[in-house]
N, C-alpha and C positions, 0 to 999 in steps of 0.2 A: 369429793376427791380433788386434791390440788392439781394445778396445771402441770407441775413438775412430775407428779406421779402419773398423770395421763400421758405425758411425754415419754416417760420411761416405759410404760406398758406398750405404747404405740411402737416404740423402737424395738422392744423385745419381740413383739409380734412380727415386725418387719424382718427381724433377724431370721425368724423361722421361715418366712416366705422366700426371702432371698436365698437362703441356704437350700431350699428345695427339699428339706427333710425336717422331721421333728426332733427336738432334743429329748433325751431320755426323761421319762417321768420322774425317776429318782436319780438325780445327778450325784456322783460321788464327791465327797468333800475335797478330793484332790483335783477336781475339775476347776481350773481357774475361772472359766466363764460362769459357772454356777456360783462360785464364791463371790465374784464381782457383783453379780445381780443381787445376791443376798445382802451384800454391803450397801449397794445402792438403795435398796428398800429400807434398810436400817437408817441410812442417812436421811432419807426423806421423812421417816417417822420422827427422827430427832429434830429435824427442822420444824415440822408441824407442831411439835411440843415446845418449840421455842429454844431448843438446845443447839444453837447455831455452831458454837465452837466444837461441840462433840460431833456434829454432822460433818464439819470440815475435816476433822481428824479421821472420821470413818471413811469419807469418800477419798481422802488422800491415801488411806490404807488400801483401798480398792485398786489404786493405780499401780501399786507394787506388784500385783498379780498379772499385770499386762505390760510388763516392761522387759523386752519389747513384745508387742503383740505378734503372734505367729500365724494367726488365721484371719480370714475376713471377718468372722464373727467377733473375734477378740478386738480387732480394729474398731468395729462398730460399738462394742461395749466400752472401749476406751473413750470413744467420742462421747458416749452418754455420760460417763463419769466426769469427764471434763466439762460437759455442759452443766451438770449439776453443781460442780465446783464453782464455775463462773457465776451461777445464780446465787450461791451462798456468799461469795465475795461481794457481789453487788448489793445484797441485803445488808452487808456490813459497811457499805459506802466505800469499799476498796475498788474504785472504778477502774483504775489502771490495771490492777491484778485481774479483775474480771475480763477486761478487754483482751489482755494477753492470752488468757485461757481460750476465749471464744475465737480469737484469731488463729490459734493453734489448730483448731478442729475445722476451720472453714475449708481448707483444701479437700478434705474427705467429702464434705457435703457437695462441693463443686464438681467432684469427679463421679458422683453417684446420682444419676438422673432420678432414680426412685426416691431419693431423699430430698426432693425439691421443697417440700413443706418445712423440713428441718433446716435447710439452707436459708430459706426465707426468714424463719424465726431467729436464726443466729445473726443474720444481718441486721434485723430490727434491734436485737439486743446490743450489738456493737454500736449501732447508731446512738442508742440511749446512753451508753457509757461515754462515747465521744462527746455528747452534749454536756454531760456532767463535768467533763474535763475541759469544756470550753472550746472544743475543736469543731467549729461550725461547718467549715468546708468539708472536712472528712465525714461528718455526719450526713451532710447532703449527698455526698458521693455514695455512701453506703445505701442510702434510701433509693437512689437511682439504680444502683446495682440490684437491689431487691426487686426493682421493676424491670430488670433486664435491659437497662440503659447503660451501655458500657463506656461512654465517653468520660475519661477521668478528668477532663478539663472543663466540664460543663458547669460546674459550680464555682461561683466567685468567692471572694473573701467573706461575704456575708451569707453564703449558702444559697444565693439567688441564682437562677438560671435565666438565660436570655429569652428563650422561646417556650414559655410556660404553656401557651395555647397549643403550640405544636405538640408538646408532650401530652396534654390532656386529650387531644384528638385521637391518640393511640389507645385510649381506654374509654371507649364509648359505653361499654357495659363492664365495668371493672369487677373482677372476681373478689372473693372475700380477702384473699391475700393482697391483691392490688389495692383494695380499699384501705386495708390497714397501712400499707406503705404510704399511700397518698395522704391519709390522716396524719401520720407521723411527720410527713413533709410540711403539711399545713401548720401543724403545731410548732414545728421548728421555726417556721417563718413568723409565726405569732410571737415567739419568744425574742426574736431579733428585730421586731418592729416592722416586718414586711407584711403589713396587714392586707394590702390589696391582693398580693399573690395568695395568701392564705384564704381570703374570701373567695377568690376565683375557684380554688379547688373545692371548697365546701359547698358552694352553690351547685357545682356539677354533681357532687355526690348526693346532696340532699334531694335533688330532683329525682334521682333513681331510688334512693333508700330513705324516704322521709322519716321513718320511725326507728332508724338505727340508733341505739343509745350512744354509741361512741361518736357518731357524727354530731348528734345533738350536744354532747359534752364538749366536743372541740369547738362547735359554734358558740356555746356559752362562754368558754374560756376566751375565745377571740373577742367577743363583745366586752367581756370584763376588762381585758387588756386595752382595748380601744378607749374604754371609759377611764381607765387609769392614766393613759397617756393624755387624754383631754384634760383631766383634773390636774395633772402635773404641769402641763403647759399653762393652764389658767393660773395656778398658784405661783408659778415662776414669775409672773408679772407683778406679784406683790412685793418683790424685792428679796433681800437676803433672809435666809433662815438661819438664825444664830444658834437655836437650840434643837437637838434631835427630837423628832416628833414620831412616836411609834404608833400613834392612833390618828387616823385620818380626820380631817375636817369635813363636815358634810358637803356634798357636791351633787348637783343634779345633772344627770346625763342620760340621754336616750339609750346609750349603750348599756348602762347599768340596768335599765328596765328590760331590755332585750335579754340580757344575761340572766336576770332573775326569772323571767318567764321560762327560759330553757331549763334552768336548774329545777324549777317547780315541775315542769313536765317530766323530768327524769325522776324526781321524787315520787311522782304519782304513777309512773310506769310499773306495772306489775312484773314485767320481765327484767327490770333493772336489777343487777346483782346488789347484794347488801352494801358492799364497799362503795359502789357508785352512788347509791342512795344517800349514804352517810356523807360522802364528799359533797354532794349537791346541797344537802341541808346546811352544811357548814359554810359553803360558798354563799348561800342565801343569807345567813346571819351576817357575814361580812358585807354583803351588798346593802343590807338594811342599815348597817352602821355607816357605810359610805354615803348613803342617801339621807342620813340623819334621822332615820326611823327607829328610835331606841326601843319604844314599846313593842314594835313588831319584831325586833331582834330578840327581845326577852321572851316573847311568845314562842318564837321558833326554838330558842334554847330549851324551853320547857318540853318541847316535843321530841327532843333527841334522847333516846334511852341511854342510860349510863353504861349498860352492858355492851352496847355497840362500841362505845369508846374504849372500854377496858379489855374487850375481847375481840380484837380485829380479825378480819379474814386473813389467813396466813398467806394467801396468794396476792393480797393487795400490798405491793411494794411501796405504795405512796402513803400508807397509813401513819407512819411517824410524822411526816410533814403535815399531813392533814390535821393531826392532833395538835401540833404546834400552832397551826393557823387558828384552830378552835380556841386554844388557850389564850392566844393573843386577842381574839375577839371577845372572850369573856372579860379580860382585863379592860378592853376598850369600852365595854358597856359601862363599867364603873367610871372611867375617865369622862365619857360623854355625859353620863347621868349627873355628874357633879356640876355641869354647866347647863343643865336643862331644867327649866322651871316646871316642866310637865311631869317630871318624875318626883313623886312625893316620898315614897319609901326608900330609905337607904339600902343599897344592895351590896352584897359581898361576893361578887362574881370573881374578883381577883383572888380570893381565897380558894375558890374552885379551880381557877387557873393554876395556882400554886400546887394544889393537890394533884392536878392532872400531869404537870410536867415532872413532879417528883416520881409519880408512877411510871411515866415514860422513861425517866432516867434509870430507874431500877430495871425495867425490861431491857433497855439498850445495854446496860452493863452486863446483864446475864447473857445477852446474845453477842457481846463483843462489838457492838456497833458504836465505835468511839465518836463518830461525827454526831450522831443523834444524841448521844449522852452529853456531849459538849453543848449542843444546842439546848438541851433541856436544862442543864445547870445555868447556862447563860441567860435563858429566859427567866429562870427562877430569880437570878440576881437582878434582872431588869424589873420584874414585878415588885421585888422587895425594895429596890431603889425608889420606885414610884410611890410606894407606901411610906417611905421615909425611914424604913428599917435598914439603916446604912451598914451596920456591922454584919448582919446576916446576908445582906446584898453583896458585901465585899467577899465574904467567905464563899458564897455560891459562885461568884465571878472568878475567884481564884481557882476553884475546881474546874470551871468551864475552860479557863485558860490553860490549865495543865493538860487538858485533853485535846487542845486545838493545834498541837505542834504540826501535824500534817495537813491542816486545813487553814490556809492563810485568810480565806474569806471569813472565817470565824475568829481567827486570832486577832485581827485588827479590831473587830467589834468588841471583844472582851477586854483587850488592852484599853481601848477608849472608855469602855464602861468602868473599868477599874480606876482610870484617871479621873473620871467624873465623880465617882464616889469619894475618892481620896480628897478631891478638891472641896467637896461639900463637908468633909471632915476637917477642913482647914489645914491640910498638910502643906508644907512649904513648897514654893515654886521650884526649888532645886530638886525636890523629890518627884514632882509631877512631870518636869520636862523630859526625862529619859523615857517615861511611860508613853507620853504623847508622841515623842519622836519615833519610838518603835511602832506604835499604831499607825502613824503616818507612813512610815517606810513599808509596812506590810500592805497598806492600801495602795501605795504607789506601784508596788510590784504587781498588783491586780489590775491596774488601770487599763492595760491593753488586753485584759482577759476577763472583763466583767461578766461575760455570759456564763462563766463558771459558777457564778452565784446561783444557787438554786432558784429557778424562776418562780416557783410557787411560794417561796418566802420572799415577798416582793422587794426588789431592789429599787429604792427611790433616792435619786441623786440629792434632791433638795433636802429631804428629811433625814437621810441616813449617811450622807457623805459630806456635803458642804459644811455642816457644823463642825466636823472634826478638823478640817483645815483651819477654820477661823478660830476655834478654841485653841489650837496649837499656836497660831500666830499671836493670839491674845496673850498667851503665856510668854512668848518670846519678846513681845513688846509691851511690857507692863505699863499700866496707866500711871500718870503722875510723874513720869521721868523727865518730861520737858514742860514744866509749868510755864504759864505766860511770862514773857520777859526774860526767860533763861535762853542762853545761846544753845544752838544745836551742838550735839556731841559733848554736852557737859559730862563730867566724870560719872554721874549716876545713870547715864543713858545705857541702853543695851550694848553688849559687847559687839565687836565686829563679827564674830562668829555667829552670834544670835541674829544680827541684822542680815547676814548672808542667808542664814536658814530661813528667816521670815520672807525674804525676797524670793527664794527658791520655792517656798511653800505656796505663796500667792501665785506664782507662775504656774505651778503644778495644778492649782485649783482652776485657773483659767483654761488650761488644757483639758482637764477633766470636764469642765463645763461645756467646752466645745464638743467633746466626745458625746456628752449627754444630749446636746442640741442636735447632733447628727444621728443620734441613736445607733452609733457604732463606735469602733475603736480605731478609726483610720487616721487620726490626727498624727502627722509625722513632725518630729522636731529634731533640732540639732543641738549638740552640746558646745557649739562654737561660742567662744567669748566674743560678743559683738564688739567689745572695745578694741579687740585686736584688728578688726576690720576698719573701724572708724574711730581714730584717736581724738577727733574733734567733736564727739557726741557726748551728751549727758542724758542719762536714762532716769526717768522719774517713775517710780512704782507707787501707786496709790492703793491703800488698803483700808476698807471700811470695817471697823470693829463696832462692838455693841454701843460704846459710849464715846467714841473718838474717831478721828480720821488720821491715819498714819501715812507719812510720805517718806520713802527711802530714795536717795539720789546717788547714782553711781557715775563718778567721773573716772576717766582712764587714769591709772597709776595713783589714785587717791583712795583714802579710806572712805567707806560708805558714810553718807550723811543721813541724819534722821531728824524728823520733827513730828510731834504729835499735837494735834489740835483737840483739846479736851472739850467735854460737854457737847459733842456733836453726835446726835443720834441719826440713824438712818432716815427717820422721818424728817428731821431738819434739813439734811443734805438733799433729800429728794425734793422737798418743798422749794429750796433755793434754786436748784437746777431747773425745776419745772417753771418757776416764775421767770427765770432768766430766759429760757427758751420762748415762753409766751410773749414776753416783752419784745424780744428780737423779731418775732414773726408777726407782730401786729403792724403790718404795713399800712401807712396812712394813704388812703386813696387820692387825696388832693395833693399831697406832697410826698411822693414815694421815697424821698431822701431823708425823711424824718422817721425816728422810731422813739418809743416811749423812754423817757429819761430814767424810769425806774430800773431799766436793764443795767444802767451804769452801776447802781448800788449792788446789784447781784453780781455783776462782773468783778467789782472790787472785792467782794466777799470771797468769791471762789479763787481769785488771784491770791488773796491773803492766805488761803488754806494751802494752795499748791506751790506757790513760787516765792512769796515774800520772804519766808525764812531763809531762803537760799540766795537772795539777791547779791549779797557780798561775794559769795563764792563764785557765782555766775560771772560777776564783773571781773573777778580775778582770773578765772580760768578761760573766759571768753570762748565758750563752745560755739561751734558753727551750727550744730543740729541739736534740738531738744526732742527726745523721743519719749512718748508717754505710754505707759501701760496702765490703763484706767480700769477701775473696779466698778462693776455694777452700773448704777445710774449715772456715774461720772462719764461713761462712754458717750453719752448724748450731749456733752458739752462742746460748743463751738469754741475751741481753745483760742483761735486767733482773735476773738472778740473780747477776751479778758483784758482788763485795764489795770494799770498800776496806779499809785497815788497821784501821779502826774497826768492821769487820763490818757496815757499812751497805750495803744493797743499792742498786744503781742505781735501782731502782723507788722508793726512799724519797727520792731527791734531788729537787731543784727543777726539773729539766728532763725533757722527754719523750724517748723513744727510738724511732727508726724505722729501717728498713733500705730501701735502694734498690738494685735490680739495677745501676743506673747513674744518676748524677745527670743524665745527658743524655737520659734517657727520660722523656717526659711532664713538661713544665715544671710545677712546682707552682703551684696557684692556690687562692685561698680560695673555698669553695663559698658561693654567695649564699643559697641556700634548700635546706636538706637535708630539710625536712619535706614529702616527697612520697611517691609510691607506693613500696612495698616488695614485691618478689616473694619470698615466703618458701617455701622448698622443704625438706621434711623426710622422712626415712625412719627410722621408729622400730622397725619390726618387719622383721627380715631373714629370717624363716623361709621365706618363699616363694623369695626369692633363693638362700638356702643350699641348699634342696632342689633347685632347678633347676640350680644350677652346682656342687653338692657342695662348698660352702665353709663356713667357720665364722666369719662375721662376727657378733659379739654384738649383741643388741638395744640400742637407745639409748632407754631408758625415759623420759628427761626431754626428748626432742625436743618433745613436745606442750606441755610447760610452757614451754619456750624460745620456741616460736612464738606461743603464746597470750600470753606476756608482751610480745612485740613488737606484737601486735595492740592492746594497751592504749595503745600510744604512737604508732603510725603507721597510716596506711591501708594494709592488707595484702591482697594477693592470694595465696591459699594453694594450694600443690600439695603434698599429703601422701600418703605411702605409695603405694597403687596408682595414685594420680593423678600420681605423679612418674615419668614415662617420658621418653625422649629426644624422642619426638614431641610430647608435651604441653608440654614445656619449650620446644621450638622454636616451637610455635604461640603460646604465651603471650608469648614475648619480642617478637614482632612485633605483638601485639594492642594494646599500649599502651607508653608510656615508663615504664621502671623505673630510676630513678637508683640504687637499692639492690637488690642481689640477695643474699639470705641462703640458704645451702645447709647444712643440717644432715644429713649422711650420712657414712658411712665413705668414705675415699678414701686414696690413696697418692701421694706425690710422690717421683719417682725421677729419677736422671740419665738413664734411658732413657725417652724420651717415650712409647713404647708401653706402659710400665708406670706412667705418670702418669695416673691416672683417678679418677673418682667413681662410686660405686655408685648406680644408679637402681633402681627397682622391678623392672625386667625385664632389665637388662643393665649393662654397664660403659660409662661415657662417657669416652673417652680425651681426651687433651689437644687433639688436632687437631679432634675432633668438637665439643668444648665451645667451642673457639675459633671454629669456623665459625658456631655458633649465636649467640654474642655479637657477632661481627663483622657478621653479617647484620642483626642488630637495630640496631647502630650505624649502618650504612649506610642502613637503612630510615628511622630516626628522625632521623638526622644529629645525634645527641647521644651523648656518651660515657657509659659506665657510671661512676658516681661511686665506689661502694663495692661490692666483692665480699667477702662473708664466708663462709669455709669453716670451720665450727665443729667438725668432728669428723674432719678429715683429719690425716695424719701423714706425716713424711718416712720414707723407707725405712730400716730399720735396717741398720747395717753398711755403708752406702754413703757414701763420702766426699763425693760431690757430689750427694747426693739433694736438697739444698735448691735446686739448679738447677731441679728440676721445679716447685717452689713458685714461683720467679721466672718460670718458663715459663708457668704458669697465670695469674699476675698480669699478665704482659705480653700474652699472647695473647688474654686476655679483653677487653683494651682498658680494663680498670678503672683509674681513676686511683689508687685505694687498694685494697689487699687485706689482709684480716685472716685469718690462718691460724695453725696450731699446728705446732710442731716434733715433737710426739708426741701420741698420743691419750690424753686425760686423763679424769678423773672426769666422768661424765655430768651429775650434778647440779651440780657446781661450774661446769662449762662453761655450763649453762643460766643460772645466776645471774649469771655474768660477762657473758654476752651481753645479758641484759635490762638490766643496768646500763649497758653500753656504749651501747645505743640510747637509754636515758634521758638520758645526758649529751649525746649528739648532738642530742637534741631541746631540752633546756633550756639548753645552753651551746654552741651551734653555732659561735660566734665563737672558741672556744678550740681548735678543730681536732680531727681524728680521732685523732691520737696522744695527745692529752690525754684524750680519752674512753676510750681503751683503758687508759691508765695509771690513771685513777680506777677503772675497772672491776676492774683487777687488785688495786688497793689495797683495794677493797670486799670481795672474797671473802677476802682475808687477814683483814680485820676480822670476817668471819663465822666464822672459825676454821680456814680452810684456810691454815695458816701455812707449810707446806712449799712451796718453789719448784716442786715437782713439779706443783702445781695451777695456778699462775698464770704462771710464767715462760715456758712454751712459746709463749704467744700473742704474735705479732709483727705489726707493721704494715709492709707493703711499699708503697713508692710515695709518693704525695702525703700528707704528714703534716698539712697545713693543713686 
């Protein structure tokens, strides 16, 4: 008997109890209540037989007999009909309609204490609908309400609450209902990447109910998500993903092992329901593929009975998505087998996947589930595309697209898929561009609501999103348009409109990348034209494509300029940048002012890519500031150390240099009064920290000199050595307004946010913790941080995207400008550079922050630190004015 029928009979019995009398054994046909109950039973039978549309019509008919209800019994019967109607809408993926129905009946449940169980169930359902709609805060609030926690402001934008431990202490022995709510809360946090909070809940519940299948399932899902995140972060260090990848590369993770063991436990548990067992088996297949165990995946596939796939439990609302996952896994067995020497026999699992999604499409069509039908046709097109059957793939994709009108997270995928197929069929660029443009715009509309993607159909930025941006830009900037020797903006180059679109798309990609780095959608940006703020600036947008490097330059009141360097692969660019950095950082111990001459060659080469094509225009326009928006590995370039053909450094030229994560983040503005309070934080002695954590951070002997020098110029509040802890920093930031925060301590920027951190006296302060401290102060004082200086941090070595961590700290701190270093350099040279930087800020504030940094770099060169090793790693991110 299905859960809905159980619910109906429970409510019907409760009607009799509340009423204090029995209904007649033989109700008259004219009795509205009897008629409604008959229709409710009929609707449930129709649903169990797969006739969802008929069930909806039947239950809607039942509502006409209770409009309006005239007795308490009729009100309660109306609530039951609406409850069933919401369930039916939900099974059709009409989440907003389901939510509105459930919200309509919530007041009745709230007003009737005897209906506490149904109130709880209704709140859980509303939470699930809100999750599908991407409304995380509302989902969290509903779950807390189901736990009778009434504070409507307790959930933040990511659905997190401040005092989780305080909440958990209220449920020392949670009831069945409370356990369900806490599990839903843990799973919500899993989906938004709040793994620690989810783990805290699950550890508490598992201690009390170690054999509860739902707890084990949630634990397994959490471990799987942790493994997915670990894999994505590791793969991100490999650079750009130009092609969509729908099957994962093998990756070993302890989390995958933990998840597999939990799913195996559920499969073997006799009390597990059939739907849960099947889901666990399919997850095991996926995990074997993730770990590269193809033979084990095939063995598991052979144990899954076909009748379980074709005849799902009607109460399992997840069964369509489970089968889509399984179809994808079948296809991936073929993909991985093609590259495995251990698999001898050719397999045809993709044909099984095709048959499965065609069957799913037929069921979804009969039930009126448009979203699942669109998914099924889209997957069919994907599988056919991978097989090389392009025309059937196109036809299936067109069908999926026609069904995706109300589902933008599907529409962008099928538009992109259509574009890829047409491109393989050699359709002209003019026909492809509108399709890619539409796919891009649909994806951009989703950028601030990516949680609305179904979390069980895994959203993977690098594999499923980044390639779309780059394929679109590749079309906008076709190769061969600027052959060597041709002038920029020759007649055959892209149009101004195409250049503007390419610039906007690469900016959007950088914003999406930052969102993915933070694991949320909190990146804020402005549509301000930065040229309106600084007419003396030139903006350089670099774009890495599959076989070339494109540069777009934007001068105020000028047409966009464009140059493409052909025959430049990601491998070549990465190799040159890496060798350039290695050469610059090979400090000669006998003569620290020397550096390897090979760095000059690499500096010339990068200069030729980025600046040489535009030398004549720069000379004519004479910009004061060059602002670089750098792509991928180029973010790790010490720009000031690049040299032209005359061996002149960029540092020596007449313009300043700065870097922006995106020109659309924080519109630049001139600081009216920089001479205010400075919070200076320094850690010179790391002996206590090294002993406590068994690490080897060297002491920074000149931190005291650095901070004392700032004292001579500004009014400084000082937190040094043992006074620099997370708690003291947090308290100090809300004690007064600090436009400038100067931090002199070791730290590391990494493409992994968990490894992006600063060293305090007693611990490490990671990116999210630091961001929370600065954001709290910004909200408290309603004033942004003007400058954040990180004088002894460095980007992680050997990490192609480590500079993303630097951009992450710059952005998450809320600082309009951030000064940081690409590598950890000489302690004394750094102290002298920083003192000079603050001196120029004080004496020539109208010149801007980028100018102050440039003068400080030139100053230490004049002191004898000639090698770029000492002065070139310092960069300014953000507002240069």
